[in-house]
C-alpha positions as CSV (number, residue, x, y, z in Angstrom):
1,X,-1.5,1.5,32.5
2,X,-1.8,2.1,28.7
3,X,0.1,5.0,27.2
4,X,-2.0,7.9,26.0
5,X,-3.0,8.5,22.4
6,X,-3.2,5.9,19.7
7,X,-2.3,2.9,21.9
8,X,-5.1,3.8,24.4
9,X,-7.6,3.6,21.5
10,X,-6.1,0.7,19.6
11,X,-9.4,-1.0,18.7
12,X,-10.0,1.9,16.2
13,X,-7.0,0.8,14.2
14,X,-9.0,-2.0,12.6
15,X,-11.6,0.3,11.4
16,X,-9.1,2.7,9.9
17,X,-7.3,-0.2,8.2
18,X,-10.4,-1.4,6.6
19,X,-11.4,2.2,5.7
20,X,-8.0,2.7,3.9
21,X,-8.3,-0.6,1.9
22,X,-11.9,0.2,0.9
23,X,-11.1,3.7,-0.3
24,X,-8.1,2.5,-2.2
25,X,-9.9,-0.1,-4.1
26,X,-13.0,2.1,-4.9
27,X,-11.0,5.1,-6.1
28,X,-10.3,5.4,-9.9
29,X,-7.0,3.9,-10.3
30,X,-6.3,2.9,-14.0
31,X,-4.8,-0.7,-14.4
32,X,-6.0,-2.0,-11.0
33,X,-9.3,-3.3,-9.8
34,X,-11.1,-0.1,-8.9
35,X,-14.2,2.1,-9.2
36,X,-14.4,1.2,-13.0
37,X,-14.6,-2.6,-12.2
38,X,-12.9,-5.8,-12.1
39,X,-9.5,-6.7,-13.6
40,X,-6.8,-9.3,-13.7
41,X,-9.2,-12.1,-12.7
42,X,-10.2,-10.2,-9.5
43,X,-13.4,-8.4,-8.4
44,X,-13.9,-5.4,-6.2
45,X,-15.5,-7.6,-3.6
46,X,-12.4,-9.7,-3.4
47,X,-10.5,-6.7,-2.1
48,X,-13.3,-5.6,0.3
49,X,-13.5,-9.1,1.8
50,X,-9.7,-9.1,2.1
51,X,-9.8,-5.9,3.9
52,X,-12.3,-7.2,6.4
53,X,-10.2,-10.2,7.0
54,X,-6.9,-8.5,7.7
55,X,-8.1,-5.5,9.7
56,X,-8.6,-7.2,13.0
57,X,-5.5,-9.4,12.6
58,X,-3.2,-6.5,12.0
59,X,-4.7,-4.6,15.0
60,X,-3.9,-7.2,17.7
61,X,-1.4,-5.6,20.2
62,X,1.8,-7.4,21.0
63,X,2.4,-9.2,17.7
64,X,5.7,-8.6,15.8
65,X,5.8,-7.5,12.2
66,X,6.6,-11.0,10.8
67,X,3.7,-12.4,12.9
68,X,1.3,-9.9,11.4
69,X,2.4,-10.5,7.9
70,X,1.9,-14.3,8.1
71,X,-1.3,-14.0,10.1
72,X,-2.8,-11.5,7.6
73,X,-1.9,-13.6,4.6
74,X,-3.5,-16.6,6.3
75,X,-6.6,-14.5,7.0
76,X,-6.8,-13.4,3.4
77,X,-6.6,-17.0,2.2
78,X,-9.7,-17.8,4.2
79,X,-11.9,-15.4,2.1
80,X,-10.3,-15.2,-1.4
81,X,-8.4,-17.6,-3.7
82,X,-6.0,-15.1,-5.2
83,X,-3.3,-12.7,-4.0
84,X,-5.3,-9.5,-3.5
85,X,-3.2,-7.7,-0.9
86,X,0.3,-8.9,-0.2
87,X,1.8,-5.5,-0.8
88,X,-0.7,-3.9,1.5
89,X,0.1,-6.5,4.3
90,X,3.8,-5.8,4.0
91,X,3.2,-2.1,4.3
92,X,0.5,-2.2,6.8
93,X,2.2,-4.6,9.3
94,X,5.0,-2.2,10.4
95,X,2.7,0.8,10.4
96,X,0.2,-1.1,12.6
97,X,2.9,-2.1,15.0
98,X,4.1,1.4,15.1
99,X,0.7,2.8,15.6
100,X,0.1,0.6,18.7
101,X,3.5,1.8,20.2
102,X,3.2,5.5,19.3
103,X,2.2,7.8,22.2
104,X,0.3,10.0,19.9
105,X,-0.3,10.4,16.1
106,X,2.5,13.0,15.9
107,X,5.0,10.4,16.9
108,X,4.0,7.7,14.5
109,X,6.9,8.2,12.1
110,X,9.4,8.1,15.0
111,X,7.7,4.9,16.4
112,X,7.9,3.4,12.8
113,X,11.6,4.1,12.8
114,X,12.1,2.2,16.0
115,X,9.9,-0.8,14.7
116,X,11.9,-1.1,11.6
117,X,15.2,-1.0,13.4
118,X,14.1,-3.9,15.7
119,X,13.2,-6.3,12.8
120,X,15.1,-9.5,13.2
121,X,15.7,-12.9,11.5
122,X,12.5,-14.3,13.0
123,X,10.4,-11.4,11.4
124,X,12.1,-12.5,8.1
125,X,11.3,-16.1,8.5
126,X,7.6,-15.4,9.2
127,X,7.5,-12.8,6.4
128,X,9.0,-15.2,3.9
129,X,6.4,-17.8,4.9
130,X,3.7,-15.4,4.3
131,X,5.0,-14.3,0.9
132,X,5.4,-17.9,-0.3
133,X,1.8,-18.6,0.9
134,X,0.5,-15.5,-0.9
135,X,2.2,-16.7,-4.2
136,X,2.7,-13.2,-5.7
137,X,3.3,-13.0,-9.5
138,X,6.5,-11.9,-11.0
139,X,8.8,-12.7,-8.1
140,X,11.2,-15.2,-9.9
141,X,14.4,-16.2,-8.1
142,X,17.0,-14.0,-6.3
143,X,20.7,-14.5,-6.1
144,X,20.5,-13.6,-2.5
145,X,17.8,-13.6,0.3
146,X,15.6,-15.6,-1.9
147,X,12.1,-16.1,-0.3
148,X,12.2,-19.8,-1.2
149,X,15.0,-20.3,1.3
150,X,15.4,-19.7,5.0
151,X,16.6,-16.2,5.7
152,X,20.1,-15.5,7.0
153,X,19.5,-11.8,7.6
154,X,16.9,-9.7,9.3
155,X,13.8,-8.6,7.5
156,X,15.1,-5.1,7.4
157,X,18.3,-6.2,5.8
158,X,16.5,-8.3,3.3
159,X,14.3,-5.3,2.4
160,X,17.3,-3.0,2.2
161,X,18.9,-5.3,-0.2
162,X,15.8,-5.3,-2.4
163,X,15.1,-1.6,-2.2
164,X,16.7,-0.7,-5.5
165,X,14.2,-2.6,-7.6
166,X,11.2,-3.1,-5.3
167,X,9.2,-0.1,-4.2
168,X,7.7,-1.8,-1.1
169,X,11.1,-2.9,0.1
170,X,12.2,0.7,-0.6
171,X,9.8,1.8,2.2
172,X,11.4,-0.3,4.8
173,X,14.9,1.0,3.7
174,X,13.8,4.7,3.8
175,X,11.5,4.6,6.8
176,X,8.5,4.9,4.5
177,X,9.9,8.1,3.2
178,X,7.9,8.0,-0.2
179,X,4.7,7.6,1.9
180,X,5.3,10.6,4.1
181,X,7.0,12.9,1.7
182,X,5.3,11.9,-1.6
183,X,2.0,10.3,-1.0
184,X,0.7,12.3,2.0
185,X,1.4,15.8,0.3
186,X,-0.3,14.6,-2.8
187,X,-3.3,13.3,-0.9
188,X,-3.5,16.5,1.1
189,X,-3.4,18.6,-2.2
190,X,-6.2,16.6,-3.8
191,X,-8.5,16.6,-0.7
192,X,-7.9,20.4,-0.3
193,X,-8.8,21.0,-3.9
194,X,-11.9,18.8,-4.2
195,X,-12.9,17.6,-0.7
196,X,-13.4,14.2,-2.2
197,X,-11.3,11.3,-0.8
198,X,-11.6,9.1,-3.8
199,X,-10.3,11.7,-6.2
200,X,-7.6,12.7,-3.8
201,X,-6.6,9.0,-3.7
202,X,-6.5,9.0,-7.5
203,X,-4.1,11.9,-7.5
204,X,-1.8,10.2,-4.8
205,X,-1.9,7.1,-7.0
206,X,-1.0,8.9,-10.2
207,X,1.8,10.7,-8.3
208,X,3.3,7.5,-7.2
209,X,3.0,5.9,-10.6
210,X,4.5,9.1,-12.3
211,X,7.4,9.5,-9.8
212,X,8.3,5.8,-9.0
213,X,8.0,3.6,-12.0
214,X,5.9,0.7,-10.7
215,X,8.1,-2.2,-9.6
216,X,5.6,-4.9,-10.2
217,X,5.2,-3.7,-13.9
218,X,9.0,-3.5,-14.2
219,X,9.5,-7.1,-12.8
220,X,6.9,-8.5,-15.3
221,X,7.5,-6.3,-18.4
222,X,10.8,-4.6,-18.0
223,X,12.0,-1.0,-17.4
224,X,11.0,0.4,-20.7
225,X,7.2,-0.6,-20.3
226,X,7.4,0.8,-16.6
227,X,8.8,4.0,-17.9
228,X,6.1,4.3,-20.5
229,X,3.4,3.8,-17.9
230,X,5.0,6.4,-15.6
231,X,5.1,8.9,-18.5
232,X,1.4,8.4,-19.2
233,X,0.6,8.7,-15.5
234,X,2.6,12.0,-15.3
235,X,0.6,13.4,-18.2
236,X,-2.8,12.5,-16.7
237,X,-1.7,13.6,-13.2
238,X,-1.0,17.1,-14.5
239,X,-4.4,17.1,-16.4
240,X,-6.2,16.1,-13.2
241,X,-4.6,18.8,-11.1
242,X,-5.6,21.5,-13.8
243,X,-8.9,20.2,-14.8
244,X,-10.1,18.5,-11.7
245,X,-12.6,15.6,-11.5
246,X,-15.3,15.6,-14.1
247,X,-16.7,13.7,-17.2
248,X,-13.7,14.6,-19.4
249,X,-11.2,13.3,-16.7
250,X,-13.3,10.1,-16.0
251,X,-13.3,9.4,-19.8
252,X,-9.5,9.6,-19.9
253,X,-9.0,7.5,-16.8
254,X,-11.6,4.8,-18.0
255,X,-9.9,4.7,-21.4
256,X,-6.4,4.2,-19.9
257,X,-7.8,1.7,-17.4
258,X,-9.2,-0.4,-20.3
259,X,-5.9,-0.1,-22.3
260,X,-3.8,-1.3,-19.3
261,X,-6.1,-4.2,-18.4
262,X,-6.2,-5.3,-22.1
263,X,-2.4,-5.4,-22.1
264,X,-2.5,-7.2,-18.7
265,X,-0.5,-4.5,-17.1
266,X,-1.3,-4.1,-13.4
267,X,0.6,-1.3,-11.5
268,X,-0.2,-3.0,-8.2
269,X,2.8,-1.6,-6.3
270,X,1.6,2.0,-6.8
271,X,-1.9,0.9,-5.5
272,X,-0.3,-0.6,-2.4
273,X,1.7,2.6,-1.7
274,X,-1.6,4.5,-2.1
275,X,-3.3,2.3,0.4
276,X,-0.5,2.9,2.9
277,X,-0.8,6.6,2.4
278,X,-4.5,6.5,3.2
279,X,-3.6,4.6,6.3
280,X,-1.0,7.0,7.5
281,X,-3.2,10.0,6.5
282,X,-6.1,8.7,8.5
283,X,-3.9,7.9,11.5
284,X,-2.3,11.3,11.4
285,X,-5.2,13.5,10.7
286,X,-4.9,17.2,11.4
287,X,-7.3,20.1,11.2
288,X,-6.5,20.2,7.5
289,X,-6.9,16.5,7.0
290,X,-10.3,15.4,8.2
291,X,-11.3,12.9,5.6
292,X,-11.9,9.7,7.5
293,X,-15.7,10.3,7.5
294,X,-15.7,12.1,4.1
């Protein structure tokens, strides 16, 4: 007999995963492929196809986190030629596993803690394979737990080691604390203000970018550039909260989007965190947060 709650309705998980990916890419998010168009050699359609590819793979019951990561990367490779979604896959895989184990949405975070604690060396081995296959930019080499080598520690231990400089690894280390404590409140605030999920997503994205200097930008261009991007994000975030969506705000976002893409700056980690926030938000909807069909 299946447990009540999320596990009993697990086929819905694929729909929610695809929804979260779609909303994330279509929201105004300066520097990334978004509502304003292509960027960094990728199109909006590449991300939509990737979402369709990974949603059913991540939703299969019984698979471990490492298995989900590798399978989702392989599925992505069948529909696009570039790395569109590795960060999303790394974040969604433990969330999907936890969703399938949670007795009800309210216990998702507790189930996630358990899933992360169970991660082992086999999860690390499969995840490393997936990361190598995805060929992400800006990875370089690491003095310990290098993805080019076979892992000697669990996936959780590897992520904990990298958490100081990688914001996705930081989520594994903190039990996805930034998603639950930074992203979700921001998404709630934006949706309560405007009843528009795309603009609420933009607010969550700017909040991540302003609060956690983007680790992909930091790896590629250094801490100074990442701090400058964070400072600009903070300015626009405050303006968006005060002014709300509209022509003036769209003009500012478009201008910054063009400037970032001209300088080849892609705050992709912040976009990944935003996608994970949308997934968690949709899974844990309350009477105040009914945006899945918005």
